[in-house]
ZAZA-407766 format. One record per residue: residue in one letter; x, y, z of N, C-alpha, C, O in turn. Coordinates in nm, 2 decimals, always signed. Atoms other than C-alpha are relative to their C-alpha. Layout:
N
- type_nxx_nyy_nzz_caxx_cayy_cazz_cxx_cyy_czz_oxx_oyy_ozz
- A_X_Y_Z_X_Y_Z_X_Y_Z_X_Y_Z
...
***
This chain:
155
- type_nxx_nyy_nzz_caxx_cayy_cazz_cxx_cyy_czz_oxx_oyy_ozz
- X_-0.08_-0.05_+0.11_+11.36_+6.12_+16.15_+0.07_+0.10_+0.05_+0.17_+0.13_+0.00
- X_+0.00_-0.15_-0.03_+11.37_+6.47_+16.35_+0.17_-0.03_+0.14_+0.26_+0.03_+0.17
- X_-0.11_+0.04_-0.12_+11.57_+6.24_+16.65_+0.12_-0.02_-0.13_+0.14_+0.11_-0.14
- X_-0.12_+0.01_+0.07_+11.88_+6.17_+16.37_+0.01_+0.15_-0.05_+0.11_+0.16_-0.13
- X_-0.05_-0.14_+0.01_+11.90_+6.53_+16.31_+0.08_+0.09_+0.12_+0.17_+0.17_+0.11
- X_-0.16_-0.03_-0.13_+12.07_+6.58_+16.66_+0.06_-0.17_+0.07_+0.11_-0.18_+0.18
- X_-0.15_+0.07_+0.01_+12.26_+6.25_+16.66_+0.11_+0.07_-0.06_+0.11_+0.15_-0.15
- X_-0.13_-0.07_+0.05_+12.64_+6.29_+16.68_+0.06_-0.09_-0.07_+0.18_-0.07_-0.10
- X_-0.09_+0.05_+0.14_+12.71_+6.05_+16.43_-0.08_+0.04_-0.16_-0.20_+0.02_-0.20
- X_+0.06_-0.10_+0.06_+12.76_+6.27_+16.10_-0.07_-0.04_-0.08_-0.18_+0.02_-0.10
- X_+0.06_+0.09_+0.09_+12.68_+5.98_+15.84_-0.18_+0.06_+0.06_-0.23_+0.15_+0.00
- X_+0.13_+0.04_-0.05_+12.30_+5.93_+16.05_-0.07_+0.13_+0.03_-0.15_+0.14_+0.12
- X_+0.03_-0.13_-0.08_+12.25_+6.34_+16.06_+0.05_-0.01_-0.19_+0.00_-0.11_-0.22
- X_-0.04_-0.01_+0.13_+12.39_+6.38_+15.65_-0.17_-0.07_-0.06_-0.26_-0.02_-0.12
- X_+0.16_+0.12_+0.04_+12.09_+6.06_+15.61_-0.11_+0.07_+0.03_-0.21_+0.08_-0.04
- X_+0.17_-0.08_-0.05_+11.81_+6.24_+15.74_-0.02_+0.12_-0.03_-0.14_+0.16_-0.06
- X_-0.04_-0.08_+0.09_+11.94_+6.54_+15.61_-0.10_-0.01_-0.14_-0.22_+0.02_-0.18
- X_+0.10_+0.01_+0.13_+11.88_+6.45_+15.30_-0.14_-0.10_-0.10_-0.18_-0.13_-0.21
- X_+0.11_+0.02_+0.11_+11.61_+6.28_+15.27_-0.14_+0.06_+0.11_-0.24_-0.01_+0.12
- X_+0.07_-0.12_-0.05_+11.40_+6.56_+15.49_-0.03_+0.07_-0.13_-0.14_+0.07_-0.20
- X_+0.04_-0.12_+0.12_+11.43_+6.80_+15.21_+0.04_-0.04_-0.12_+0.12_+0.02_-0.20
- X_+0.06_+0.05_+0.15_+11.33_+6.58_+14.95_-0.14_+0.02_+0.01_-0.24_+0.07_-0.05
- X_+0.21_+0.00_-0.03_+11.01_+6.52_+15.16_-0.04_+0.17_-0.01_-0.15_+0.21_-0.02
- X_+0.08_-0.16_+0.01_+11.00_+6.93_+15.13_+0.03_+0.03_-0.13_+0.04_+0.15_-0.17
- X_+0.02_-0.11_+0.12_+11.03_+6.92_+14.78_+0.14_+0.03_-0.07_+0.15_+0.03_-0.19
- X_-0.11_-0.10_+0.09_+11.38_+7.08_+14.70_+0.08_-0.11_-0.06_+0.10_-0.22_+0.00
- X_+0.00_+0.06_+0.13_+11.52_+6.95_+14.37_+0.14_-0.08_+0.09_+0.17_-0.01_+0.19
- X_-0.14_+0.08_+0.04_+11.85_+6.73_+14.41_+0.17_+0.08_-0.01_+0.28_+0.06_+0.05
- X_-0.17_-0.11_-0.03_+12.15_+7.01_+14.35_-0.09_+0.11_+0.10_-0.13_+0.03_+0.18
- X_+0.03_-0.05_-0.11_+11.99_+7.24_+14.58_+0.01_-0.12_+0.08_+0.09_-0.09_+0.18
- X_-0.01_+0.11_-0.19_+11.98_+6.91_+14.86_+0.22_+0.05_-0.03_+0.29_+0.14_+0.00
- X_-0.12_-0.03_+0.00_+12.34_+6.83_+14.72_+0.11_+0.16_+0.08_+0.20_+0.18_+0.15
- X_-0.11_-0.17_+0.01_+12.51_+7.20_+14.76_-0.04_+0.00_+0.18_+0.04_+0.00_+0.26
- X_+0.08_-0.02_-0.19_+12.27_+7.23_+15.14_+0.10_-0.10_+0.07_+0.17_-0.07_+0.16
- X_-0.10_+0.08_-0.11_+12.47_+6.91_+15.25_+0.17_+0.03_-0.09_+0.24_+0.13_-0.04
- X_-0.08_-0.01_+0.00_+12.76_+6.90_+15.07_+0.12_-0.10_-0.04_+0.23_-0.12_+0.01
- X_+0.04_+0.09_-0.04_+12.73_+6.63_+14.92_+0.01_+0.03_-0.22_+0.01_+0.13_-0.29
- X_-0.01_+0.06_+0.15_+12.77_+6.46_+14.52_-0.15_+0.00_-0.03_-0.22_-0.03_+0.07
- X_+0.16_+0.02_+0.12_+12.39_+6.47_+14.28_+0.01_-0.10_+0.07_-0.03_-0.12_+0.18
- X_+0.03_+0.20_-0.02_+12.45_+6.09_+14.28_+0.01_-0.04_+0.12_-0.07_-0.13_+0.15
- X_+0.03_+0.10_-0.15_+12.53_+6.02_+14.66_-0.20_+0.04_+0.08_-0.26_-0.02_+0.16
- X_+0.13_-0.06_-0.13_+12.17_+6.27_+14.78_-0.07_-0.13_-0.10_-0.11_-0.21_-0.01
- X_+0.08_+0.01_+0.07_+11.98_+6.05_+14.44_+0.02_-0.13_+0.04_-0.08_-0.19_+0.08
- X_+0.00_+0.11_-0.13_+12.14_+5.73_+14.61_-0.06_-0.09_+0.11_-0.10_-0.20_+0.13
- X_+0.12_-0.05_-0.15_+11.97_+5.83_+14.94_-0.10_-0.06_-0.01_-0.16_-0.17_+0.02
- X_+0.19_+0.02_+0.08_+11.67_+5.88_+14.78_-0.07_-0.11_-0.04_-0.19_-0.12_-0.03
- X_+0.04_+0.11_+0.11_+11.63_+5.56_+14.58_+0.01_-0.08_+0.17_-0.09_-0.11_+0.23
- X_+0.02_+0.09_-0.10_+11.77_+5.36_+14.95_-0.13_+0.08_+0.08_-0.20_+0.00_+0.15
- X_+0.12_+0.01_-0.12_+11.48_+5.53_+15.15_-0.14_-0.03_-0.06_-0.24_-0.06_+0.00
- X_+0.13_+0.03_+0.04_+11.22_+5.48_+14.90_-0.03_-0.19_+0.01_-0.14_-0.24_+0.02
- X_+0.05_+0.11_+0.00_+11.30_+5.10_+14.90_+0.03_-0.07_+0.09_+0.03_-0.19_+0.09
- X_-0.06_+0.16_-0.15_+11.45_+4.97_+15.25_-0.07_+0.12_+0.12_-0.09_+0.07_+0.23
- X_+0.02_-0.06_-0.11_+11.32_+5.26_+15.45_+0.06_+0.10_+0.07_+0.13_+0.20_+0.03
- X_-0.07_-0.04_-0.14_+11.43_+5.37_+15.80_+0.13_-0.06_-0.01_+0.23_+0.01_+0.01
- X_-0.08_+0.10_+0.00_+11.63_+5.13_+15.76_+0.20_+0.05_-0.07_+0.32_+0.03_-0.03
- X_-0.12_-0.03_+0.07_+11.88_+5.28_+15.50_+0.11_+0.13_+0.07_+0.22_+0.15_+0.02
- X_-0.04_-0.10_-0.02_+12.00_+5.57_+15.70_+0.08_-0.03_+0.13_+0.13_+0.06_+0.21
- X_-0.15_+0.06_-0.10_+12.23_+5.29_+15.95_+0.12_+0.02_-0.07_+0.10_+0.01_-0.19
- X_-0.15_+0.07_+0.06_+12.61_+5.25_+15.85_-0.05_-0.11_-0.08_-0.17_-0.15_-0.08
- X_+0.05_+0.17_+0.08_+12.60_+4.93_+15.62_+0.16_-0.04_+0.04_+0.21_+0.01_+0.15
- X_-0.03_+0.06_+0.03_+12.85_+4.75_+15.57_+0.14_+0.03_-0.12_+0.18_-0.07_-0.17
- X_-0.08_+0.00_+0.15_+13.12_+4.87_+15.26_+0.11_-0.09_-0.08_+0.17_-0.04_-0.18
- X_-0.02_+0.10_+0.01_+13.27_+4.51_+15.25_-0.07_-0.06_-0.17_-0.06_-0.19_-0.16
- X_-0.03_+0.04_+0.03_+13.17_+4.43_+14.90_-0.14_-0.09_-0.02_-0.12_-0.17_+0.06
- X_+0.10_+0.10_+0.03_+12.82_+4.21_+14.81_+0.07_-0.18_-0.01_+0.09_-0.26_+0.07
- X_-0.14_+0.11_+0.07_+13.06_+3.91_+14.61_+0.11_+0.08_-0.08_+0.15_+0.18_-0.14
- X_-0.12_+0.01_+0.08_+13.33_+3.84_+14.49_-0.01_-0.07_-0.17_-0.07_-0.16_-0.21
- X_+0.01_+0.13_+0.07_+13.40_+3.73_+14.16_+0.13_-0.04_-0.09_+0.23_+0.01_-0.12
- X_-0.14_+0.14_+0.04_+13.59_+3.43_+14.02_+0.10_+0.09_-0.10_+0.04_+0.15_-0.19
- X_-0.05_-0.06_+0.14_+13.87_+3.60_+13.78_-0.02_-0.17_-0.10_-0.08_-0.19_-0.20
- X_-0.07_+0.10_+0.08_+14.00_+3.22_+13.70_-0.13_-0.12_+0.08_-0.15_-0.11_+0.20
- X_+0.06_+0.12_-0.02_+13.76_+2.93_+13.74_+0.06_-0.10_+0.07_+0.15_-0.05_+0.13
- X_-0.06_+0.15_-0.06_+13.88_+2.54_+13.89_+0.09_-0.02_-0.12_+0.21_-0.05_-0.09
- X_-0.11_+0.02_+0.09_+14.02_+2.52_+13.53_+0.09_+0.08_-0.01_+0.21_+0.06_-0.04
- X_-0.13_-0.20_+0.07_+14.20_+2.86_+13.48_+0.06_-0.02_+0.10_+0.17_-0.05_+0.06
- X_-0.11_+0.01_-0.07_+14.36_+2.82_+13.83_+0.08_-0.11_-0.03_+0.19_-0.08_-0.08
- X_-0.08_+0.15_+0.07_+14.48_+2.41_+13.74_+0.11_+0.07_-0.14_+0.20_+0.01_-0.20
- X_-0.09_-0.02_+0.14_+14.64_+2.58_+13.45_+0.12_+0.08_+0.00_+0.23_+0.07_-0.05
- X_-0.17_-0.08_-0.03_+14.81_+2.88_+13.64_+0.04_-0.08_+0.08_+0.10_-0.03_+0.18
- X_-0.02_+0.07_-0.15_+14.86_+2.60_+13.87_+0.18_-0.05_-0.09_+0.30_-0.05_-0.06
- X_-0.12_+0.05_+0.08_+15.11_+2.47_+13.60_+0.10_+0.05_-0.06_+0.20_-0.01_-0.11
- X_+0.00_-0.11_+0.10_+15.18_+2.75_+13.43_+0.16_+0.04_+0.18_+0.18_+0.14_+0.25
- X_-0.11_-0.11_-0.13_+15.46_+2.85_+13.74_+0.11_-0.12_-0.03_+0.23_-0.11_-0.05
- X_-0.08_+0.12_-0.01_+15.59_+2.49_+13.72_+0.11_+0.01_-0.10_+0.20_-0.08_-0.11
- X_-0.12_+0.04_+0.16_+15.79_+2.61_+13.39_+0.08_+0.16_+0.01_+0.08_+0.24_+0.11
- X_-0.10_-0.10_-0.11_+16.02_+2.90_+13.40_-0.09_+0.11_-0.16_-0.12_+0.08_-0.27
- X_+0.00_-0.06_+0.08_+15.92_+3.21_+13.25_+0.07_+0.09_-0.12_+0.03_+0.17_-0.21
- X_-0.05_-0.04_+0.15_+16.16_+3.27_+13.03_-0.08_-0.13_-0.18_-0.07_-0.12_-0.31
- X_+0.06_+0.06_+0.08_+15.94_+2.97_+12.84_+0.00_+0.06_-0.09_+0.05_+0.05_-0.20
- X_+0.12_-0.10_+0.09_+15.72_+3.24_+12.75_+0.06_+0.15_-0.04_+0.00_+0.26_-0.03
- X_-0.03_-0.12_+0.06_+15.94_+3.47_+12.61_+0.06_+0.14_+0.12_+0.05_+0.26_+0.08
- X_-0.01_-0.02_-0.16_+16.06_+3.63_+12.99_+0.16_+0.02_+0.01_+0.21_-0.09_-0.01
- X_-0.08_+0.00_-0.02_+16.40_+3.78_+13.06_+0.07_-0.03_+0.13_+0.19_+0.00_+0.14
- X_-0.01_-0.01_-0.09_+16.37_+3.68_+13.40_-0.06_-0.19_+0.00_-0.14_-0.25_-0.06
- X_+0.10_+0.14_-0.09_+16.33_+3.32_+13.60_-0.07_+0.00_+0.13_-0.15_-0.10_+0.16
- X_+0.16_+0.00_-0.08_+16.12_+3.41_+13.87_-0.10_+0.08_+0.00_-0.13_+0.19_-0.03
- X_+0.18_-0.05_+0.06_+15.79_+3.45_+13.86_-0.08_+0.06_+0.08_-0.11_+0.01_+0.19
- X_+0.04_-0.06_-0.09_+15.62_+3.73_+14.00_-0.17_-0.02_+0.00_-0.23_-0.07_-0.09
- X_+0.10_+0.02_+0.05_+15.29_+3.75_+14.07_-0.08_+0.12_-0.15_-0.16_+0.06_-0.22
- X_-0.02_-0.12_+0.08_+15.24_+4.08_+13.82_+0.05_-0.06_-0.13_+0.00_-0.03_-0.24
- X_-0.06_+0.08_+0.16_+15.45_+3.87_+13.55_-0.14_-0.16_-0.01_-0.20_-0.23_-0.09
- X_+0.12_+0.14_+0.04_+15.19_+3.57_+13.59_-0.09_+0.04_-0.07_-0.13_-0.02_-0.16
- X_+0.22_-0.08_-0.01_+14.84_+3.80_+13.57_+0.06_-0.05_-0.23_+0.02_-0.14_-0.30
- X_-0.01_-0.01_+0.07_+15.05_+3.92_+13.24_+0.00_-0.16_-0.14_-0.05_-0.18_-0.24
- X_-0.01_+0.08_+0.08_+15.16_+3.59_+13.12_-0.16_-0.12_-0.03_-0.21_-0.17_-0.12
- X_+0.13_+0.08_+0.02_+14.84_+3.40_+13.19_-0.15_+0.10_-0.08_-0.25_+0.03_-0.11
- X_+0.05_-0.09_+0.15_+14.64_+3.72_+12.92_+0.03_-0.09_-0.12_-0.05_-0.13_-0.20
- X_-0.04_-0.01_+0.16_+14.89_+3.61_+12.65_-0.07_-0.15_-0.03_-0.15_-0.16_-0.12
- X_+0.00_+0.06_-0.04_+14.85_+3.25_+12.77_-0.20_-0.08_-0.06_-0.25_-0.19_-0.09
- X_+0.14_+0.02_-0.03_+14.45_+3.26_+12.76_-0.04_-0.08_+0.08_-0.09_-0.18_+0.04
- X_+0.03_+0.00_-0.12_+14.39_+3.20_+13.09_-0.12_+0.09_-0.02_-0.24_+0.05_-0.02
- X_+0.12_-0.14_-0.02_+14.17_+3.50_+13.09_-0.03_+0.07_-0.09_+0.03_+0.14_-0.17
- X_+0.02_-0.14_+0.09_+14.01_+3.70_+12.93_-0.01_+0.10_-0.05_-0.07_+0.14_-0.15
- X_-0.01_-0.15_-0.02_+14.11_+4.00_+13.01_+0.14_-0.05_+0.12_+0.17_-0.16_+0.18
- X_-0.08_+0.01_-0.12_+14.40_+4.11_+13.24_-0.07_-0.01_+0.14_-0.14_+0.08_+0.19
- X_-0.02_-0.03_-0.18_+14.37_+4.03_+13.60_+0.08_+0.07_+0.06_+0.17_+0.13_+0.01
- X_-0.12_-0.11_-0.07_+14.52_+4.20_+13.93_+0.07_-0.12_+0.00_+0.05_-0.22_-0.07
- X_-0.12_+0.09_-0.08_+14.82_+4.03_+14.12_-0.08_-0.04_+0.08_-0.03_-0.16_+0.10
- X_+0.06_+0.03_-0.05_+14.54_+3.98_+14.36_-0.07_-0.10_+0.02_-0.10_-0.17_+0.12
- X_+0.07_+0.15_+0.08_+14.35_+3.74_+14.10_+0.05_-0.13_+0.05_-0.02_-0.22_+0.10
- X_-0.11_+0.09_+0.03_+14.66_+3.54_+14.08_+0.02_-0.10_+0.13_+0.02_-0.22_+0.14
- X_-0.01_+0.03_-0.17_+14.70_+3.51_+14.46_-0.14_-0.08_+0.03_-0.13_-0.20_+0.07
- X_+0.11_+0.06_-0.03_+14.35_+3.43_+14.51_+0.01_-0.19_-0.05_+0.01_-0.30_+0.00
- X_+0.04_+0.16_+0.10_+14.31_+3.14_+14.23_+0.12_-0.12_+0.10_+0.08_-0.22_+0.15
- X_-0.09_+0.13_-0.06_+14.68_+2.94_+14.41_-0.06_+0.05_+0.11_-0.17_+0.02_+0.07
- X_+0.02_+0.03_-0.08_+14.59_+3.02_+14.73_-0.18_-0.11_+0.05_-0.21_-0.14_+0.16
- X_+0.08_+0.04_-0.01_+14.26_+2.84_+14.70_+0.05_-0.11_-0.06_-0.02_-0.21_-0.02
- X_-0.07_+0.12_+0.03_+14.50_+2.57_+14.51_+0.06_-0.03_+0.17_+0.08_-0.15_+0.22
- X_-0.14_+0.00_-0.15_+14.72_+2.60_+14.86_+0.06_+0.02_-0.08_+0.00_-0.04_-0.17
- X_-0.05_+0.03_+0.04_+14.94_+2.65_+14.67_+0.04_+0.19_+0.00_-0.01_+0.28_-0.04
- X_-0.06_-0.18_-0.01_+15.17_+3.01_+14.77_+0.06_+0.05_-0.06_+0.18_+0.02_-0.04
- X_-0.10_-0.06_+0.10_+15.32_+3.20_+14.51_+0.13_+0.01_+0.02_+0.18_+0.02_-0.09
- X_-0.15_+0.05_-0.05_+15.70_+3.16_+14.69_-0.04_-0.09_-0.03_-0.05_-0.08_-0.15
- X_-0.05_+0.09_+0.04_+15.66_+2.85_+14.66_+0.03_-0.02_-0.17_+0.08_-0.13_-0.20
- X_-0.02_+0.10_+0.19_+15.68_+2.83_+14.21_+0.21_+0.08_+0.04_+0.27_+0.11_-0.06
- X_-0.13_-0.08_+0.11_+16.10_+3.01_+14.30_+0.02_-0.21_+0.10_+0.13_-0.20_+0.14
- X_-0.13_+0.17_-0.03_+16.22_+2.56_+14.45_-0.01_-0.02_-0.20_+0.10_-0.03_-0.26
- X_+0.06_+0.08_+0.13_+16.06_+2.46_+14.08_+0.09_+0.10_-0.13_+0.12_+0.02_-0.22
- X_-0.08_-0.09_+0.02_+16.26_+2.75_+13.90_+0.17_-0.11_-0.02_+0.26_-0.15_+0.05
- X_-0.09_+0.02_+0.03_+16.48_+2.61_+13.66_+0.11_+0.13_-0.06_+0.08_+0.25_-0.06
- X_-0.09_-0.07_+0.02_+16.85_+2.71_+13.51_-0.04_-0.02_-0.25_-0.10_-0.12_-0.31
- X_+0.02_+0.14_+0.13_+16.85_+2.69_+13.05_+0.10_-0.07_-0.03_+0.10_-0.17_-0.10
- X_-0.15_+0.11_-0.08_+17.24_+2.57_+13.18_+0.00_-0.06_-0.03_-0.07_-0.12_+0.04
- X_-0.01_+0.17_+0.00_+17.27_+2.27_+13.05_+0.08_-0.09_+0.13_+0.06_-0.21_+0.16
- X_-0.04_+0.05_-0.10_+17.47_+2.21_+13.35_-0.08_+0.00_+0.14_-0.05_-0.05_+0.25
- X_+0.09_-0.07_-0.17_+17.23_+2.34_+13.60_+0.00_-0.14_+0.07_+0.04_-0.17_+0.18
- X_-0.01_+0.13_-0.14_+17.16_+2.00_+13.72_+0.09_+0.00_+0.04_+0.10_+0.08_+0.12
- X_-0.15_+0.01_-0.04_+17.52_+1.91_+13.78_+0.05_+0.09_+0.11_+0.08_+0.05_+0.22
- X_-0.03_-0.07_-0.13_+17.60_+2.22_+13.98_-0.10_+0.01_+0.06_-0.07_+0.12_+0.09
- X_+0.11_-0.01_-0.04_+17.27_+2.22_+14.14_+0.10_-0.09_+0.11_+0.17_-0.05_+0.19
- X_+0.01_+0.10_-0.10_+17.33_+1.90_+14.32_+0.11_+0.04_+0.10_+0.19_+0.12_+0.04
- X_-0.10_+0.00_-0.13_+17.56_+1.93_+14.66_+0.07_-0.05_+0.00_+0.06_-0.17_+0.00
- X_-0.13_+0.08_-0.03_+17.92_+1.88_+14.66_+0.02_-0.11_+0.18_-0.05_-0.13_+0.28
- X_-0.01_+0.08_-0.18_+18.07_+1.65_+14.95_+0.11_+0.20_+0.11_+0.19_+0.29_+0.11
- X_-0.07_-0.04_-0.15_+18.17_+1.83_+15.25_+0.11_+0.07_+0.03_+0.14_+0.08_+0.15
***
C-alpha cells in the first residue's frame, strides 16, 4: 500500500490514499475533500477494497459486464418485417427509414415496451445480418404508376 503512494500512476495513488485515509478512521466527506473526488467515489473504493482486497487498486476495464438485449429474437424478426414496409404506412411523411424513425415506430407498434436507442435497432438488425442501409431498395412510392416508372426503359 505504501509503495502504491509512490507510483507514477495517478489512479493507483488516489486509490491508495483513499484506502489508507479510511483505515486511519477519516470520514468519507473528509477523505473526499482531501483526495479531490466525490463522496460516492470514496465509498465505492472502500467497498471494493473490503470485497476484493488489493486487487481493487489496479484499473479495470471500463466496458460494461453485460449488455441487455432490447429486442429479442422475435422482436428482431418483427423489426425486419417492419423494414419491408414504407414509413408512410405508419403515418410518417417520408419514404426513407432511419434508425431513429425505426425506434419510434417500434415503440408505437409494440415491438419494444419502451423507447430504444438507434444503436439497439442497429444491433438487432446486425444480428439478423441485415444492414439498415439495405432498407432503401425495399422502399416503394405511393404513386400508382411507380412500378411502370421504375422499370428501366429502352436505351
